[in-house]
Structures are given as C-alpha cells and as structure tokens.
DODRENTI-87306 format. One record per residue (C-alpha): residue number from 1; x, y, z. Coordinates in steps of 0.25 Angstrom, whole numbers, plus 5000, padded with zeros to 4 digits. Example, Ala and Ser with C-alpha at 12.3 -4.5 7.8 and 13.67 -1.06 7.14 Angstrom:
2
     i     px     py     pz
     1   5049   4982   5031
     2   5055   4996   5029
***
This chain:
692
     i     px     py     pz
     1   5328   5386   5323
     2   5333   5396   5313
     3   5331   5411   5316
     4   5336   5424   5311
     5   5338   5438   5316
     6   5325   5443   5312
     7   5316   5432   5318
     8   5306   5434   5329
     9   5298   5423   5336
    10   5284   5430   5335
    11   5277   5441   5327
    12   5267   5451   5331
    13   5252   5453   5330
    14   5249   5458   5315
    15   5237   5466   5320
    16   5242   5481   5322
    17   5232   5483   5333
    18   5238   5472   5341
    19   5252   5474   5337
    20   5263   5474   5348
    21   5278   5477   5347
    22   5284   5466   5339
    23   5295   5463   5349
    24   5285   5462   5361
    25   5294   5458   5372
    26   5292   5447   5382
    27   5293   5457   5393
    28   5283   5469   5392
    29   5289   5482   5389
    30   5303   5476   5384
    31   5306   5482   5371
    32   5322   5481   5372
    33   5323   5474   5358
    34   5314   5484   5351
    35   5320   5497   5345
    36   5316   5510   5352
    37   5311   5516   5339
    38   5300   5505   5338
    39   5298   5502   5353
    40   5283   5502   5355
    41   5279   5503   5341
    42   5269   5493   5335
    43   5272   5484   5323
    44   5261   5491   5315
    45   5268   5505   5317
    46   5281   5499   5312
    47   5274   5492   5301
    48   5269   5505   5296
    49   5282   5512   5297
    50   5289   5501   5288
    51   5278   5501   5278
    52   5281   5515   5275
    53   5296   5513   5275
    54   5295   5501   5265
    55   5285   5508   5256
    56   5294   5520   5255
    57   5306   5511   5252
    58   5297   5503   5242
    59   5294   5516   5234
    60   5309   5520   5234
    61   5314   5506   5229
    62   5303   5504   5219
    63   5310   5510   5207
    64   5323   5502   5210
    65   5315   5489   5212
    66   5308   5491   5198
    67   5321   5494   5191
    68   5328   5482   5198
    69   5317   5472   5193
    70   5319   5477   5179
    71   5334   5476   5180
    72   5333   5461   5185
    73   5324   5459   5173
    74   5335   5465   5164
    75   5346   5457   5170
    76   5338   5444   5168
    77   5333   5448   5154
    78   5318   5445   5157
    79   5313   5447   5143
    80   5299   5443   5146
    81   5297   5453   5158
    82   5289   5466   5157
    83   5296   5479   5154
    84   5308   5473   5147
    85   5304   5476   5133
    86   5301   5467   5121
    87   5307   5453   5121
    88   5312   5454   5107
    89   5322   5465   5112
    90   5336   5459   5113
    91   5343   5462   5126
    92   5358   5462   5127
    93   5359   5458   5142
    94   5372   5465   5146
    95   5365   5468   5159
    96   5366   5454   5163
    97   5380   5452   5158
    98   5385   5464   5165
    99   5379   5459   5178
   100   5385   5446   5177
   101   5399   5452   5174
   102   5398   5461   5187
   103   5393   5449   5195
   104   5405   5441   5191
   105   5414   5453   5194
   106   5408   5457   5207
   107   5404   5444   5213
   108   5413   5433   5208
   109   5414   5427   5222
   110   5407   5427   5236
   111   5411   5440   5244
   112   5421   5436   5254
   113   5424   5446   5265
   114   5437   5450   5271
   115   5436   5453   5286
   116   5449   5458   5293
   117   5455   5467   5304
   118   5450   5481   5301
   119   5464   5488   5304
   120   5473   5476   5301
   121   5479   5477   5315
   122   5489   5465   5316
   123   5487   5464   5331
   124   5471   5463   5331
   125   5471   5448   5329
   126   5457   5447   5335
   127   5450   5456   5325
   128   5458   5449   5314
   129   5453   5435   5319
   130   5439   5440   5320
   131   5440   5445   5306
   132   5444   5432   5301
   133   5433   5425   5308
   134   5423   5435   5302
   135   5429   5433   5288
   136   5428   5418   5290
   137   5413   5419   5294
   138   5409   5428   5283
   139   5416   5421   5272
   140   5413   5407   5276
   141   5398   5410   5274
   142   5401   5416   5261
   143   5409   5404   5256
   144   5400   5394   5262
   145   5392   5391   5249
   146   5384   5380   5255
   147   5377   5388   5266
   148   5379   5403   5264
   149   5372   5411   5253
   150   5380   5424   5255
   151   5387   5423   5242
   152   5374   5421   5235
   153   5367   5432   5242
   154   5378   5442   5239
   155   5379   5437   5225
   156   5364   5440   5223
   157   5365   5454   5229
   158   5376   5458   5220
   159   5368   5453   5208
   160   5356   5462   5213
   161   5366   5473   5214
   162   5371   5472   5200
   163   5357   5470   5194
   164   5348   5480   5201
   165   5358   5488   5210
   166   5355   5482   5224
   167   5360   5470   5232
   168   5358   5467   5246
   169   5360   5456   5257
   170   5354   5455   5271
   171   5361   5449   5283
   172   5355   5442   5295
   173   5358   5433   5307
   174   5352   5419   5307
   175   5353   5409   5319
   176   5348   5395   5322
   177   5345   5391   5336
   178   5340   5379   5343
   179   5334   5377   5357
   180   5344   5372   5367
   181   5346   5373   5382
   182   5357   5374   5393
   183   5356   5361   5401
   184   5352   5362   5416
   185   5362   5363   5427
   186   5361   5352   5437
   187   5368   5349   5450
   188   5377   5337   5447
   189   5375   5331   5461
   190   5361   5334   5464
   191   5355   5335   5450
   192   5348   5347   5454
   193   5346   5357   5442
   194   5354   5370   5445
   195   5350   5377   5432
   196   5339   5373   5422
   197   5341   5371   5407
   198   5341   5384   5399
   199   5335   5383   5385
   200   5341   5392   5374
   201   5342   5394   5359
   202   5356   5388   5354
   203   5361   5394   5341
   204   5364   5383   5331
   205   5368   5392   5319
   206   5369   5406   5315
   207   5372   5414   5302
   208   5372   5427   5296
   209   5366   5425   5282
   210   5365   5435   5271
   211   5351   5436   5264
   212   5350   5441   5249
   213   5341   5453   5248
   214   5334   5454   5234
   215   5336   5469   5229
   216   5321   5471   5229
   217   5319   5467   5244
   218   5330   5476   5250
   219   5324   5490   5254
   220   5329   5502   5261
   221   5324   5515   5266
   222   5325   5526   5256
   223   5339   5534   5257
   224   5350   5541   5250
   225   5361   5532   5254
   226   5362   5519   5262
   227   5366   5526   5275
   228   5353   5533   5275
   229   5345   5520   5274
   230   5336   5518   5286
   231   5332   5504   5284
   232   5334   5492   5275
   233   5324   5480   5272
   234   5323   5467   5265
   235   5311   5460   5261
   236   5309   5445   5263
   237   5297   5437   5258
   238   5291   5427   5268
   239   5279   5418   5267
   240   5269   5415   5278
   241   5277   5405   5286
   242   5290   5413   5286
   243   5282   5425   5291
   244   5276   5417   5302
   245   5290   5411   5306
   246   5296   5425   5306
   247   5286   5434   5312
   248   5277   5425   5320
   249   5263   5419   5317
   250   5255   5431   5319
   251   5262   5441   5311
   252   5267   5431   5300
   253   5252   5427   5297
   254   5248   5441   5296
   255   5258   5446   5286
   256   5252   5446   5272
   257   5258   5437   5262
   258   5257   5436   5247
   259   5263   5430   5235
   260   5275   5438   5230
   261   5271   5446   5218
   262   5283   5449   5208
   263   5281   5457   5196
   264   5280   5450   5183
   265   5295   5454   5179
   266   5302   5441   5181
   267   5308   5445   5194
   268   5307   5437   5206
   269   5299   5424   5209
   270   5285   5424   5202
   271   5279   5411   5208
   272   5282   5411   5223
   273   5270   5403   5229
   274   5271   5408   5243
   275   5265   5420   5249
   276   5275   5429   5255
   277   5276   5443   5263
   278   5287   5452   5260
   279   5294   5455   5274
   280   5303   5467   5275
   281   5314   5466   5285
   282   5318   5480   5288
   283   5330   5485   5296
   284   5328   5499   5301
   285   5341   5507   5305
   286   5333   5518   5312
   287   5326   5509   5322
   288   5337   5498   5322
   289   5326   5488   5320
   290   5322   5477   5310
   291   5308   5476   5305
   292   5300   5466   5297
   293   5288   5471   5289
   294   5279   5467   5278
   295   5274   5478   5269
   296   5259   5480   5270
   297   5259   5473   5284
   298   5254   5482   5295
   299   5263   5476   5306
   300   5278   5475   5307
   301   5282   5461   5307
   302   5294   5461   5316
   303   5305   5471   5320
   304   5318   5469   5328
   305   5328   5478   5334
   306   5342   5477   5327
   307   5342   5462   5325
   308   5357   5461   5321
   309   5363   5473   5327
   310   5372   5476   5315
   311   5381   5489   5315
   312   5373   5494   5303
   313   5360   5488   5307
   314   5356   5484   5293
   315   5357   5469   5290
   316   5362   5472   5276
   317   5374   5480   5270
   318   5371   5492   5261
   319   5366   5486   5248
   320   5373   5484   5236
   321   5367   5496   5228
   322   5371   5501   5214
   323   5373   5515   5210
   324   5367   5521   5222
   325   5368   5536   5224
   326   5367   5545   5236
   327   5354   5551   5232
   328   5346   5538   5234
   329   5350   5525   5239
   330   5344   5517   5227
   331   5351   5507   5218
   332   5352   5509   5203
   333   5357   5497   5195
   334   5369   5498   5185
   335   5360   5494   5174
   336   5352   5507   5175
   337   5364   5515   5173
   338   5367   5508   5160
   339   5353   5505   5155
   340   5354   5514   5143
   341   5366   5506   5138
   342   5359   5493   5141
   343   5347   5498   5133
   344   5355   5502   5121
   345   5362   5489   5121
   346   5349   5481   5122
   347   5343   5490   5111
   348   5354   5487   5101
   349   5353   5473   5104
   350   5339   5473   5101
   351   5342   5480   5088
   352   5353   5470   5084
   353   5343   5459   5087
   354   5334   5464   5076
   355   5345   5467   5066
   356   5351   5454   5068
   357   5338   5447   5065
   358   5336   5456   5052
   359   5350   5453   5047
   360   5346   5441   5039
   361   5345   5437   5024
   362   5332   5442   5019
   363   5327   5448   5006
   364   5317   5449   4995
   365   5316   5442   4981
   366   5307   5443   4969
   367   5295   5434   4972
   368   5294   5430   4957
   369   5308   5424   4958
   370   5305   5411   4965
   371   5319   5405   4964
   372   5324   5417   4973
   373   5314   5413   4984
   374   5318   5398   4983
   375   5333   5401   4985
   376   5331   5404   5000
   377   5320   5394   5002
   378   5325   5382   4995
   379   5340   5385   4992
   380   5349   5376   4999
   381   5364   5374   4998
   382   5369   5371   4984
   383   5355   5372   4978
   384   5351   5380   4966
   385   5337   5386   4964
   386   5332   5385   4949
   387   5327   5397   4942
   388   5316   5395   4931
   389   5319   5407   4922
   390   5334   5410   4924
   391   5334   5421   4913
   392   5323   5429   4920
   393   5329   5426   4934
   394   5343   5432   4929
   395   5336   5443   4922
   396   5330   5448   4935
   397   5344   5448   4941
   398   5345   5434   4947
   399   5345   5433   4962
   400   5350   5446   4965
   401   5340   5453   4957
   402   5328   5446   4963
   403   5331   5446   4978
   404   5337   5456   4988
   405   5341   5454   5003
   406   5340   5463   5015
   407   5353   5470   5016
   408   5358   5464   5029
   409   5372   5471   5028
   410   5365   5483   5033
   411   5359   5476   5045
   412   5372   5469   5048
   413   5379   5483   5048
   414   5369   5488   5058
   415   5370   5476   5067
   416   5385   5478   5067
   417   5384   5492   5071
   418   5374   5489   5082
   419   5383   5478   5088
   420   5394   5488   5088
   421   5385   5499   5095
   422   5381   5488   5105
   423   5395   5486   5109
   424   5397   5501   5111
   425   5385   5501   5120
   426   5390   5489   5128
   427   5403   5496   5130
   428   5396   5508   5135
   429   5388   5499   5145
   430   5400   5493   5150
   431   5406   5507   5152
   432   5394   5511   5160
   433   5394   5499   5169
   434   5409   5498   5170
   435   5410   5483   5165
   436   5424   5482   5158
   437   5427   5473   5146
   438   5437   5466   5155
   439   5426   5463   5165
   440   5417   5457   5155
   441   5429   5448   5149
   442   5430   5456   5136
   443   5443   5462   5131
   444   5449   5467   5118
   445   5462   5460   5114
   446   5467   5473   5107
   447   5466   5480   5121
   448   5479   5482   5129
   449   5481   5477   5143
   450   5480   5491   5149
   451   5466   5493   5142
   452   5461   5480   5147
   453   5466   5483   5161
   454   5459   5497   5160
   455   5446   5491   5157
   456   5447   5481   5168
   457   5451   5492   5178
   458   5439   5500   5173
   459   5429   5489   5175
   460   5436   5485   5188
   461   5434   5499   5194
   462   5420   5500   5190
   463   5418   5486   5196
   464   5426   5488   5208
   465   5415   5498   5214
   466   5404   5487   5213
   467   5414   5477   5219
   468   5416   5487   5231
   469   5401   5489   5233
   470   5399   5474   5233
   471   5411   5472   5243
   472   5406   5483   5252
   473   5392   5477   5252
   474   5397   5463   5255
   475   5406   5468   5266
   476   5395   5476   5272
   477   5386   5463   5273
   478   5397   5455   5278
   479   5399   5465   5289
   480   5385   5463   5293
   481   5386   5448   5293
   482   5399   5448   5301
   483   5392   5457   5312
   484   5380   5447   5312
   485   5390   5436   5314
   486   5398   5443   5325
   487   5386   5448   5333
   488   5377   5436   5331
   489   5385   5423   5329
   490   5389   5415   5341
   491   5405   5414   5344
   492   5405   5399   5341
   493   5398   5401   5328
   494   5409   5411   5324
   495   5420   5402   5328
   496   5414   5390   5321
   497   5411   5396   5308
   498   5425   5403   5305
   499   5434   5391   5309
   500   5443   5401   5316
   501   5447   5391   5326
   502   5455   5383   5316
   503   5463   5395   5311
   504   5475   5402   5317
   505   5466   5412   5323
   506   5460   5402   5332
   507   5466   5408   5345
   508   5459   5422   5342
   509   5446   5416   5338
   510   5439   5418   5351
   511   5443   5432   5353
   512   5440   5435   5338
   513   5425   5430   5340
   514   5424   5438   5353
   515   5428   5450   5345
   516   5418   5447   5335
   517   5407   5445   5345
   518   5410   5458   5353
   519   5398   5467   5354
   520   5407   5480   5351
   521   5410   5485   5337
   522   5425   5484   5338
   523   5425   5472   5328
   524   5419   5481   5317
   525   5431   5490   5318
   526   5441   5479   5319
   527   5436   5470   5308
   528   5432   5474   5293
   529   5424   5466   5283
   530   5426   5468   5269
   531   5422   5460   5256
   532   5433   5454   5247
   533   5432   5455   5232
   534   5420   5447   5226
   535   5428   5446   5213
   536   5434   5434   5208
   537   5447   5430   5215
   538   5459   5435   5207
   539   5469   5423   5210
   540   5480   5431   5204
   541   5478   5442   5213
   542   5476   5433   5225
   543   5490   5426   5221
   544   5497   5440   5220
   545   5491   5444   5234
   546   5497   5431   5240
   547   5510   5433   5233
   548   5511   5448   5238
   549   5508   5443   5252
   550   5519   5432   5252
   551   5529   5442   5246
   552   5526   5452   5256
   553   5528   5443   5268
   554   5541   5437   5262
   555   5546   5450   5259
   556   5544   5456   5273
   557   5550   5443   5279
   558   5562   5444   5271
   559   5564   5459   5274
   560   5562   5458   5289
   561   5568   5445   5293
   562   5582   5451   5293
   563   5578   5463   5301
   564   5572   5454   5312
   565   5584   5445   5312
   566   5593   5457   5314
   567   5584   5465   5324
   568   5574   5455   5330
   569   5567   5467   5337
   570   5561   5471   5324
   571   5554   5458   5323
   572   5540   5463   5329
   573   5540   5475   5320
   574   5543   5467   5308
   575   5532   5457   5311
   576   5522   5467   5314
   577   5525   5474   5300
   578   5523   5461   5293
   579   5510   5459   5300
   580   5505   5472   5296
   581   5510   5470   5282
   582   5502   5457   5280
   583   5489   5463   5285
   584   5488   5470   5272
   585   5487   5457   5264
   586   5473   5451   5264
   587   5479   5438   5261
   588   5487   5438   5274
   589   5474   5437   5282
   590   5474   5422   5280
   591   5488   5420   5287
   592   5488   5432   5296
   593   5486   5424   5309
   594   5497   5415   5305
   595   5506   5427   5303
   596   5502   5433   5316
   597   5507   5421   5323
   598   5520   5420   5316
   599   5523   5435   5318
   600   5519   5433   5333
   601   5529   5422   5335
   602   5540   5430   5327
   603   5538   5441   5337
   604   5541   5432   5349
   605   5556   5430   5354
   606   5563   5417   5351
   607   5560   5407   5362
   608   5572   5402   5370
   609   5576   5388   5367
   610   5577   5378   5378
   611   5591   5372   5381
   612   5594   5359   5374
   613   5602   5349   5383
   614   5609   5342   5372
   615   5613   5355   5366
   616   5618   5360   5379
   617   5627   5348   5381
   618   5633   5349   5368
   619   5636   5364   5370
   620   5643   5360   5384
   621   5651   5349   5377
   622   5656   5359   5366
   623   5659   5369   5377
   624   5667   5359   5385
   625   5675   5355   5373
   626   5678   5369   5369
   627   5683   5372   5383
   628   5692   5360   5383
   629   5698   5363   5369
   630   5701   5377   5373
   631   5708   5373   5386
   632   5717   5363   5378
   633   5720   5374   5368
   634   5724   5383   5379
   635   5733   5372   5386
   636   5740   5369   5372
   637   5742   5384   5370
   638   5749   5386   5384
   639   5758   5374   5382
   640   5762   5379   5368
   641   5765   5393   5374
   642   5774   5386   5385
   643   5782   5378   5375
   644   5784   5391   5367
   645   5790   5398   5379
   646   5799   5387   5383
   647   5805   5386   5368
   648   5807   5401   5368
   649   5815   5401   5381
   650   5823   5390   5376
   651   5827   5397   5364
   652   5831   5410   5372
   653   5839   5403   5383
   654   5847   5393   5376
   655   5849   5379   5381
   656   5841   5376   5394
   657   5849   5374   5406
   658   5852   5361   5412
   659   5839   5354   5415
   660   5832   5361   5404
   661   5820   5370   5406
   662   5813   5359   5413
   663   5825   5356   5422
   664   5824   5368   5431
   665   5817   5381   5433
   666   5817   5390   5421
   667   5827   5402   5420
   668   5821   5415   5427
   669   5828   5425   5417
   670   5836   5427   5405
   671   5851   5430   5404
   672   5856   5440   5414
   673   5844   5437   5423
   674   5835   5445   5414
   675   5821   5440   5413
   676   5818   5432   5400
   677   5806   5435   5391
   678   5800   5428   5380
   679   5799   5432   5366
   680   5792   5445   5363
   681   5781   5438   5355
   682   5777   5429   5366
   683   5763   5431   5370
   684   5760   5427   5385
   685   5749   5417   5387
   686   5736   5421   5393
   687   5732   5414   5406
   688   5725   5401   5403
   689   5714   5395   5411
   690   5718   5383   5419
   691   5717   5370   5412
   692   5705   5362   5415
***
C-alpha cells in the first residue's frame, strides 16, 4: 500500500473536551516521539496557536495575493474580467512577450545537477564514486519523462517566479510496502518448529518526489529575511474521502468541507463539483515538528516530530523570490517596477487604435449635386456618371468645388509620430527590464560587431543574476532530495537505480553506498551538489571544452614522457600532477575512473618476465659458437706468430745448419755466444688459454 512520510493510521477525537494527545502511545506515558515543547498539550490548544499564526500570515500576504492575481490576469490578457478597464482599449501585451523571452533564456532545458568531490582530492575515491551515484540518481529522475514530473514542477515554479515574483516546490518521501513474513525455522530431522514465522512490512518501492506549490498556497511566518522565518506551510485541498484516509474516520468526518469559492476574475477552476477542505501542512522550526491544521477547525488534525530529519528542517529550499529587500521578506514582481512604461505603451496603443480607425476616406458634398453622391455609391471601374446640366456643374467648380475630404494627412502624421514615440517607450522598458535587443533576436545591420557584443553582454549580465538565483534554488532543492535518498532509501534501491555496478566504479560501489548511508554529517562536507546551466546547450562551447581537454592531456604527455624515460623516479610525481590538472575539467569526470586505473598501473614497477626455454637454448647456442670462433682465432694467431719468428731468425742467421731447423735443436745464441734477440718491433704474445 502506498504511504507517505506524513501519514498516520488513526486520527483523534474532534471534540475538544475529549481530546487527547494525537500521538497517544501504545504504552501509557511514552511520549518519546513527541517534541518536548508540545508534550502534554491538547490538540485544541495547538489548533488555537496555529489559527493565530495563520491569520497573521494571511493578513501579511493579502496584498501580495491580490496583486498576484491581477498580474496573472494581465499576463493572460483577461479582457472580460473585472478591474481591467474597457474592452475597447487596445493592449500591447509586451508583458507576455517578455516573460516568454525570459522563459526561453532561463529554462531552455531541465535543470541537471553536478555532484562532485568537494575538495577535488585525487585520493578520495570513495566520495568521488558516492558523488557519481548521487548524480545518477538525481539526474535520472529528471530525465525520465515517462514517470518523473520534476522538470514540469520546476518549470511551473519558474513561471510563477517570472509572473508574480514567487516560485516554490515541496519535497517528500514516498514508500510502497506490502505484508510479508520471515518463514518459520524448523528442525530438519524432527520437524519441530524452532522459531515461529515473523510478519513484517516489505518495501516494494520508494521515491523522493517534488510537488509543485502554487504561489498563493505557500505561506511563511512574517519576517525580514529568510533566515528569520520560523515556519513554512503549504495548503492542499482534500475531499472527504481523502481526509478520512489521511487523518482517520473520526477526525476526517468532523472537518468542515465546502465547494472551493474562487473570485470571479478568471483565475483558478470555477466549476469543481467536489466539496473540499483547505488543509495546511506546517513545518515549525522552533518545535522541530510538523502540524496539519484546517483554519476554523478547533482541533489540530495531526502533528509529527521532525518527519524527515533534514539538516535545515524545512522540506523546501528558500523560495524563488523577486526583488526582496531586507526590510521585509515579501516578493515584488518585475512588472510592478516597470508598470508605468507598460501603462504608457498601452495608452499609446489605444490612441493609435482610434487614430487608425479615423484615418479613412470620408468627406462632405453638396446634397443638391446628385452625381457627386452617385460617384461613391454607384461608381465602378471604367464607369462614368452622367451630369444633367454640365454648364451649371462646371460653374460651381466641378467636383472639387462641390465636395471636400477630411484631411487624413494630418492624422497620418500623428500616427507616425505616436508610433515613433511608442518605440522610444519600448526601448525605455527594455532598459528597465534589461532585455537586450540580441536576446529578443533583433539587431541593426548598420551596427558594428562590438556594439552588438556590448548589447549581448549587457543583457547577459542582467540575465545572469536571475540564472544564478534559479540555479541556487534548484541546487538547494536537490540537496534536500539527495538527503532524503541517503537517509531513507534502502541500499539495494540506491544500487539498482544508478546502474553503478556496470561502470568502472563497481569495485567501490559498496563502500560508496555505506558512505552515503552513514549517520554522521561527513558526507555533506566531502560532496557538493550544484546546478548546471539551464540555458540551451552551446555545442560550439562544448566542442571547444573537449578540444581543450584533449589538448591539455596530449601536451602534458608530450612534455613529461622524455623526463620519465630519463629519470623513472619522477614518474609518480608526474602522474599526480596530471591527475590534479585533469580535476579542473568538468568533462574529465566521465573518464576519471579510467584515468585513475591507468595512472595506478603506470606507478607500478615493470613485472619480471619469466624465462623462455626456446630463447635460452638459442642464446646458449650462440654463446658456444662465439667461444668456438674465438678459440680458433686465437689458435690461428699463435700459429701465425710462430711462423713469423722462424722466418725472421732464418734471415738473420743465414743458411740453416745441416739438418735444417727441424733437424736438431735450435741454436742457443748468436755469434760469439751472445744471446740472440728478435726484431725491436716484435710484440711478445700474451699467454693464451689452453685449447679445448
């Protein structure tokens, strides 16, 4: 059965004399779930307090609500509604046109969010993966057009902000459960039941939807600035069946209902057949409690202690509010700041309407001159009108002497002057509102490029403030939604919805989910949620961003690879520098995990290769061949040296004795018994290794 965070199974007795605590516990005296500020107080006393608070807020907001309804009438150009002047007055509806231009500039696409590591720490992979999980959860619901209404909700709130000056959304937790049970535990041998079956409610679905709040249904306590607001409230219209289902039969049947009465101004549904009650859901920061009250009903309908346990308590971000000042937290629409220019343009448009109607061929003629009247009544192309007495007709001056026209040249000149003046007023209006010519798609071909860029920059600067306000509002709401998901969603729901297990971050998914589910507030300091631009994507800029990213990576790699090859010890420093540099590119988030893996592998020393038997045998064979060749070369060199010595000796001693050199022992000395020496340039041979 579907339930929400603000549901209770039973209501309370509507009779104040029999009223008991709304959260009357099962165990007598147990009020652990009730705030201390309201423990022991009766629903009638709380209803009296909130009746006073809501009446004061109604009085404070009454002027804004009245003005807001007139602005909606003006935007829709409700001519038949009261208070808008004569229907014959012409309107130049620049208000509608300007709002449409701003809508296209401020909300061209759904507001995606950017969730990232707060301090861009390269080693904090858990928070980086957790941010990726949250970003997938939040943006998937935005982009899921079949089921999610978030983009429609924010678009409606932005429209209210531009028209009346106030836009708001409301976040809640929604869960679907079904009855289930844990099977009984039995002894497999004896069949005896060891533990009985335990029934429980199994969660079958959960979500954190955003509800659109109509600008007239969002109330707050009177304050100077948002930080001083004590409570916020939204009103919801519920019929009898919904009241009984929400608050129980007793209190649901006691709440007074009636048909919704809207003023006869064309704003809001006029023919709703159901009787409903306007229920206010109030979140009070002073008591950290949520209340449900119907104005005029003398018993509080329900209250709960901090249902969502949000960091800022309120289930909504600070509202989109226009032109608020510190003296009073109250919106004031942009239209009101330029209403004089709008009124002057409408006045000139009405005057031009009557002048254009008067600018026509009309005149007078002598009624005794019948042919003059027949010229405009019967005259057709190439047809002459006969005159009975031409001489008398000519004597009176002919046609020019018997008729005269209203001088339309004077009227035409006035029309031209008024049209020029209206253009001047339009330029003044655009200057007040900051809507440049470039933003409206208009340009002067005689202007220089610098002049056009200056206009675009001027309009962009004025527009940027509103873009930042909307972006801050979207980011604040998505932070609330993210906290609901982290605190309320089951871990398996988080894993299933973001498809993280099929990404390179799958190894860190479980740690990241545990980090998101941690009860402490450390995740709010390590993860930031910001909104991306809701303007139309500039594909040229996107292409340039990707090109800059690739250029930065390739340039860095080209510069550091020679250093790493020369000094491998510098590799870890170079890779960390690259990781730090890539963190500044938003586009690098998509491949950051892959880059981490590549950098981690690059830091490792090269693995030792296992010996290859075939290569070893080839090396040994080459070594043996080399040794054999070297030995043969040494042997050849020794033989060549011995022959050289013998030849030299033969030349110095003359003919050899009988028997030759080989016939007896060689002589022991030279002539006279002196030892014989070889030539001076003879180099003795080095000892050689034994031949193998």
